[in-house]
N, C-alpha and C positions, 0 to 999 in steps of 0.2 A: 631375430636379426632382420636385416633388410631383404635377404634373399637366401635361398638355399641352392646348392649346385644343381638340383634337379627340379627346381620349382618352375611353375609356369611362367613367371616373369622373367626368367633367364634362359628359356630354352632356345633363344636365338643367339646365345653367347658365341657359338662357333661360326656365326655367319659374317663376321667382320674381321678385317685384318688389322694388324697392329702388333705391338709388343706386349710383353707380359705386364702384370700389374705394376711391378716396379723392379728395376735392376736387371731384368732379363732382356736381351736383345731380340730383335725381330725374328731370329731364327731359332728361338727357344722351342724345345721339343714339346709339341702339343699332345694332348690325350686324345685317344681314339673317339670317334671315327675320323676326325679331321687330321691330316697329316701334312705338315709343312714340307715344302720342297727343300731338299738338302743342298748345302753348298757344294759346288763342283770344282774340282781342281782344273786349272786352265787347259790341261792337255788330255783330260779324260772325259769319257761320255757318261753322263749321269744316268743312274738306274731309273727304272719307271717309277713314278710317284702317283699317289692317289690324291687328286684334287677335287674330288667329288663334291666337297663341301666349301671349296674356296670361293670367296666372295668376289663379285665383280667380274666373273669370267664367262657369264652366260652368252654374251654376244661377241666373244673374242673371235678375230678373223682367222680364217685359212687353216683350220685343222691344228691349233696349237694344243690340242688336249683339252678342250673346254668341256665341263660337265654337261651332260644332256645331249651331246652330239653323238650320233650313232657311228659315224665313220669319218675319217679324214682322208684327204687326197692320197691316192696311192694304196688305198685299202688298209692303211694303218688304223689300229683301234685307238681310241682315246682312253685316258684314264677313267675307270668306272665302267668301261665296256667289257664284253666278255673275254677279250684277249688283247694283250698289248705286247708287241715284240720287245724282247729284253735289250735289243741292240738299237732301238730307236733313239735318235739324237734330238736334243732340244736345240733348235736353230739359234736361239737368241744367246746361247752360252758357249757356242764353239769359237775357238781361237781368240779368246779374250786374254790380253796380257795379264801377267800376275799382278795382284794387288789393286786391279781396277774393278769397280763395281759395275754391274749392268744397270741400265736405265730401269727405273721403276722400284729400286730398292730404297728403303728408308734408313737403314743403318749403315754402319761402316764395316766392310768385310775385313776379316783377318788376312794377313799376308799370305798369298799363295792360294786363295780361295776365291770363288766367284759367287756372289749372292744369287738368289733365285730371281727369275725374270718377273714374277708376280708377288705381291704381297702375301706372305704366308698366312694361313688362317690362324686365329687364336685357338687355344684349347676350348673345348665346348664349355667348360665351366669358368671361362675367363670373366664374363661380366658377374657371375656369382661371387668369384674371389674378389673382384674389384669392389663390388658393392658391400661385401663383408668387411674388407679392409677399410673402405670409406666410412661404412656405418660404425664399425668399432672405434675408429678415431673420432668420429663425430659424437658417439656417445660419451667418450672421454672428454672431449671438449665441452659437451653439454652438461656433463656432471661437475666439471670445473666451473662452468658458468653458474650452477646452482651453489657451489661453494663460494663463489664470488658474491652472489647475491646474499647468501647467508652471512658472509663476513660484513657486507655493507649494512645489513639489518642488525647484526649484533653490535657493531662498532658505532653506528650512527642512528639506529632506530628507524622510525618511519615519520619523521617530523619535518620541520622547515629546512634543516640543513640537507637532509636527503633529497627533498623536493628540489632544492637549488641544484644539486648535482645532476638529478634526472632531467631537468631542463637542459643542462649543458650536454647530457648524454644523447640529446637529439642529434648533435653533430656526428658522433660515430655511428649511430643508427643509420642516418642518411648515407654516410659515406661507405659503410659496409654494404648496403643495399645497392647503391649506384656503382660501386667500384669492385665489389667482390662477387655478390650473389646474383644479382639480376641486371647489372649494368654491362661492364666491360666484357664479362663472360659471353654474353649473348652476341656481342659484336666480334670479339677476338676468336672464339672458338671456331666459327665458320670460316674466318679468314685464315687461321692456321691450318684448318682442315683442307681448304683449297690449296694452300701452299704445299702441303704434304702430298695431295693428290697430284699436283704439278710435278713435284719431285719424283713421285712414283711413275709418272708418265714419261720421264726422261727429259725434263726441262733443263736448260743449261744452268750450270752452277747450283746454288743452294737457295731456292726460293724462301725457305724459312729464315735463314739468316739475314737475307735481304729485307724481309718483312719487318724483323726485329730492328734493323738499322734504320728503317724509315719511320717507325712509330714510337720506339721507346723514348728517344731524346725529346720529342715533341710532348709526349705524355707527361714526363717528368716535369718539364717547364710549366705545363698547365696546372699540375698538382701543386707546385710551389706557389703559383699565383693565387690559386683558390684558398690555400691555407692562409696566405697573407691577408686576403680579403676577409676571411672569417674572424681573424684576430682583430683587425681594425673595426669590424662591424658588430663585435660581440654585444655591446650594450644594446644596440637596436634590435639584434636578434632575440636577446632575452626578453626585451619589452614586447616584442611582437609575439613571441611564443607563449609567455605567461605573464600578462599584465598585472594580475593580482598576486604575484609571487610575494612571500613574506621576506625573502632575503635575496634580492636581485643582485647586489654587489658580489655576493658569493657565487651566484650563478655565472656572472660575467667572468670572474677569475677562472672557474672551472671550464668554461667554454674556450677561453684562450689557451689554457693548458692542453686541452683535448684537441685543439685545431691541428696539432702536428699529425694526428692520426690520418688526416686527408692524404698526406704524401705516403705514409706507410701502407694504408689501405689500397691506394692506386697501384703502387708497385706489387703489392702481394697479389692483387686480382690479376694483374698482367702475367705474373709468373704462374699463377694457378691456371689461367686459360691456356697458356703455351704447354704447360706439362700435361694437362688433361687431353689436349688435342693429340699429344704424343702417346697417349695411353699410359701416362704416369700418374698414379693417384695417391701415393703414400705421402709425399710432401704436402700437396694441396689439402689433404684431409687432416693434416696435423696443425694447421695454422691456428685454429681456435683453442687448442691445447696450449700453444705458446702464448696466444694473446691473453687468455684468462690467467695463466701463471704470472704473467707480467703484471696484471691488475692486482691480483691477490697479494703478491710479494710487496708491491708498492703500498698497498694499504696497511699491512701489518708492519712495515718497516718505517713508514713515514706518517702514519695516522696520528700518532701522538703529537707530533710537532705541527703537521700541516692540516689535521682534520680531514674533511671529506675532499679537500683538494688533492690529497694523496691518491684518491681513485682516478682523478683526471690525469695525474702524472702517470699512473699505471696504464691508462689508455694509450698515451703516447709511446711508452716503452713497449707495451704489447704489440702495437702496430709494426714497430721496428723488428721485434722478434718474428712476426709473420713473414717478413721478407727474408730474414736470415735463414729460417728453416727450409726455404724453397730455392734459395739462390744457387747452392752447389748442384742440385739436380738439374736445374735449367742450363747452367753453364756446361755441364756434361753433355746435355742433348744438343746444345749449339755447336759443340766442338766435335760432333759425331762424324762429319764428312772430312775427308782428307783436305789438306791445305791446297794442293793444285786445283781441285774441284771448287773450293770456295773462292779462290782468286779468280777463277774463270767466270764465276757467277756474279762478280761484283756489280756488274752493269745490267744484270738481267732485269726484265720488267716483272714486278711481283704483284701478287694480289693486294688490293688497297682496302683499308677499312673506310667504307664510304661515310661521308659526313652526314648524309640523310639517315643512314642506318644507325650510327652512333647517337644522333640527336633523337631519334624515335625511341631507342632503348632507354636512354637517360631520362627522357621526359616521362616514359611509362614508369620507370622505377621511382622517379621523383613524385610523381603523382600518386603512386601506390603508397609511398611512404608518408604522404601528407596526412593520412588517417591518424598517425601518431601525434603531430602537433595539434590536430583537431581536438583529439581526446584531452590532451593536456591543457589546451586553451579553455575547454569546457570545465575541466576539473580544477583549474586554478581558482575558480570562484567558489568552490566548495571548501569545507573545513580542511585544515592542514592534515596531511596524510593521504588524501584522496589520490594525488598523483602516484604515491608510493604503492598504494593498493592496486592500482591499475597496472603499474610496471610489474610488480611481483606476480600478479595473476597472469598477465600476458606471458611472461618469460616461461613459466611452468606449463601453461596450456599449449604453447607453441612447440614444445618438445615433440610431441607425436608428429606434427607436421614436418618439423625438421628431419626426423628420422625417415619419414616416408618418402621425402623428396631425395634421399641419397641415391636410390636407384636411378632416378631421373637425371641426377648430376652425373652419374657414371655413363648412362646411355646417351646423353646429349651429343658428346663427340661422335658417337656411333651413327646417330641419326644424321648429324652434319655431314659426315664423311660419305654415308650412303647417297645423300642428295647431291653431293659434289661429283659422285660417280654416276649420277643419273638413275638411281634406283628408288624411284618414289613409292612404290608398293611396299618395299621392305621397310622404308622409313615410316610410312603410315601404320604398318602393322606393329612396329616397335613402339610408337607413341601410344597406340590403343592398349597394348599390353602393360605398358607403364601406367597409364591412367587407371586401369583395373587394379593392378597390384597396389600402387601408392594409395588409392582410395580405400582398399581393404585394410592397409596397415594403419591409415590415419583414423579410420572409424574404430578399430580396436582401441587405439590410444585414446580417442574421444570418449568411448564408454568408460574406460578406466578413470579418466580425469573427472567426469561427471559423477561417477559413482563414488569416488574416493576423494573428492576435493578437500573436505575438512581435515581429514587424516593426513593428506599430502602436505598441506600448508602447516599444520601444527608440527608435523615431524621435521619439516625442513626449516621453518623460520621462527616458531614460537620459542624464543629464548632471548635473554639480554632485554634490549629495549623494545622488542617486538612483543606485544601483549596478546591476550586471548581475543580482545575486541578486533585487533588487527587480523587475527586469524579468521574470525568470522566473516569480516568485511571482504578479505581477499579471497576466501573460498567461494562466496556468492558471486563475485565478479568473474572468478575463473570458471565456474560452470556456464555462465552465460557466454563468455569468450569461446569456449569450446564448441558451442553451436555452429560457429563459422569455420571451423578447422578443415572440413571437407572442401569448402569453397576455397580456402587459402591454398590448399594443396593443389586443386584443379587449376587455379590461376597460375601457380608456380610452374606446373607441368605444362600448360597450355602455351604460355608465352614462349617456351622453347620451340614449340611446333611452328610458331609464327616467325621466329627469328633464325631457324637453323639453316636457311639458304644464304643469309647475308644480304637479302634484298629487303628494303624497308616496306612496312605496311603500317598505316596509321590507325587501323581499326582497333588493336589492343589499347592504344592510348585513349581513344574515345570511349571504349567500354570501362576503362578504369576511371575516367572522369566522371561517368554516370554513377559508378560506385561511390566516389568520394562525395558527390553531391547528396546521394542517399544517406551516407554516414553523417554528413554535416547537418542536414535538415532534420533527420531522425534524432540525432544526439541533442540539437538544440531544443527540440520538442519534448524529449524524454527526461533530460537532465533535472528539470525542475521537480518532476514527480518521483523519479526513481534514483536519482543521484548517479554514483559511479555504475550501478547496475544498468541503468539506461544508456550510459555512454558505451558500455560493452555490447549491449543488444544492438546499438546502431552500427557499431563495427561489423558485427555479424551480418546484419541486413545489407550493408554496403558491398561487403566482398561477395556475398551470395549473388547479388545482382550483377556484379562483374563477371563471376564465373559462368553464369548463365549466358551472358552475352557473348563471351569468348568462345564457349563451347558451340553455341549455335552459329557463330560466325566462321568457323573453320572451312566450311564448304564454299562460301562466297568470297572470303577475304584471305584465306590462307593457302599456302602451297601444298598442304597436306589435307585433303578433304576427308575428314573423318566420318565415320559412320555413327552419327549422333545417336540414333535410337538404340543401336547395339551398345554403345558406351553407357547410356543411361540405364538400359536393362541390366547390364553387368554391375553397375554401381548400386542398384536398387537392392541386390542380394546381401552384400555386406552391411548395407544401411538397416535392413530388417533385422539382421543378426545382432547389430549394435544396440538396437532398441531393446531386444530381449536381454542381452548381456547387461546393459546399464541397470535395468530393474533388478536383476538377480544380484549384481555386484553391490549396489547401494544397500540392499537388505543384508548382505553377508558383512559388509564393512561397518555397519551400525551396531553390530553385536558386541564385539570386544571392547573393553574400556581402554585398553592401550591403543594409541594411534598406530604404532608400528604393527600389532597383530591385526588391527582393523584394516590397515592398508594391504597387508599381506593376504588376508582372507578375501577381501574384495577384488584385488587384482588377479588372484587365482580363479575365482569364480567367474569373473569377466572373461578371462582368457579361455577357460574350458567351454563355457556357454557360447561364446562368440565362434570359436572354431568348430564345435560340433553343430551349431546352427548354420553357420556359413557353409560347411561341408555338405549338410543336408540340402541347402538351397542352391548348391553348385557354384559358389563363388570361386573365382580363379585363385585367389590367395589362399583358399582353404583346400584346393583341389588335391595337393599332395598327401592329405591325411589318410584317405583310404589305402593308398599304396603303402604308406608308412606303417599303417596298422597291419597290412598283410605281411610285410617284411618282418615285423616285430613278432607276429603270431607264429611265424615259422620256428622261432627259438623258444616258445613256451610249451609247457606241458599239454597233453591232449585235451583235458577238460577245459584248460584256459583258452585253447584254440577254439573249441567249440563255441564258448561263450562269446569270443571275439567275432566269429563268423556270424553268429546271430545278431550282434550289435551292428555289423556292416550291413546285413540285409535289412535291418530295421531303417537304415538311413536311405531315404529316396536317392535313386540315381538320376542325374541329369546330365545330358551331353554338354561338353564345354562348347560355348559359342564363340566364334571369332568374329 
């Protein structure tokens, strides 16, 4: 899965404040060693609390019990010091009327209680649980995406009809990137994080509700206008995207039906950004489950009468379901503050989503997504089925990248909140740990994809109208696509480092433009000789150029100057492990005649070899292995424990680098 509670990628989980993964309020009981400040009745003195791990208190004024301070005025000890008087009062919570919350709280107190004066820390395993929850639902969504592609291949094959739908599929692909994954989230999460920080700092009213009131109506109107433009310009879009398409009229129909998803995706992305900024991950992680269920249902119910147009209808229906699964959770969060406070804040000045920031993010996402129409433009001149082979290969090959970015998705609000509170060092360290762990995870997936590509494609798609020739072509393309997965992951993680403050910088857009030029030039040169394989190689070359530029530019153009050499040194370890694991896994997968047994054998060998080799090289993602082996060996017989110790001593020990 994406993280474990004690893994290196989540060891900072207790460093940031906020609520539990979902459903729990901000005063949920954390696990040791971090302890949230308890609610205090209005006429009682609170007991001493341990805030040694509470975030954002390092520079608090005046002996308020900040961690790291040796003494406070009057000789009173701070929490975490050797002694703390049991009768010491918390100044900010004295004489508060019943039912009123103290400034700096994010939730609504129960009647007769006073919330803590500081954001309570999360449990130490908060990020691990959030990442596991997000990863589990994302895996479910990805599996349903495979079922969706399997249904598309089974019902409509890999011919002219499917090519027409996949050209129309460009609209939801662009819309999801711009409005859910890389667009609105990068602009809105920092804005919501700043609003939450202002609320925690005692700003009048509710800055979060005011931000929603100022942005959501305008966004909705803009989305409706864009959807209408897509419907009107559908014939011209199809002609520009695939001039050599065999069934352009069908592609126009599918494009117009799918255009409704622009509205649904935009509202779904808005809800996701707001909920993740509130540390709510359950509903945002479930959106692709709902989306793919809508498409699959529509294809099977309407496929006989509407043909491949049923898939486009499913896209529109699925986008509406993405909003529906998030709306109740968002409404609950917006109603969290009491009505008198909400009314008092109606005219408060709120954080704005800057036009320059939104423009930069949307242009970056748009430029990144242009790699897809470039590929389809080049493939439209190849024999029928080329676009379908590219699509199936890309969808499967990108699963490891999608899973590896789950941790980054969870920690992006944490980084944005840390920067909103002025803690740049903490934000930088979090981003560097994320890069190391995400790189390790995607390289493990890359090794499995390259080693077992024929078995994966045959097992998933080779049935109905999808032939053995389609399997061979798709597997070859998928292996080449996989060469760019590490770069894809780095770009997805690094753009968050550039956007987490809410201040625009145009360097990522320039780096992405360079990558697109490399993709287009290399693809035009390679397609004549290598066909779809050359197009996939051009994609990998272009995104690798972008990743290199974005990583090297963090020191001069980003607000988080990463330690580039240390990051590259850390990434080199799982990269070497992946090379060894790929060779061993391909050998194991080629043995059995059954694709299922071949995939099982190859994936098992890849995983074991990668983890053991990575642990020996000191890769952060494999660092928990020796500890896990020691923990397990305590429960084994003496003879087995002896063998386990010899195995551990055989693995070279390398200290973890930060």
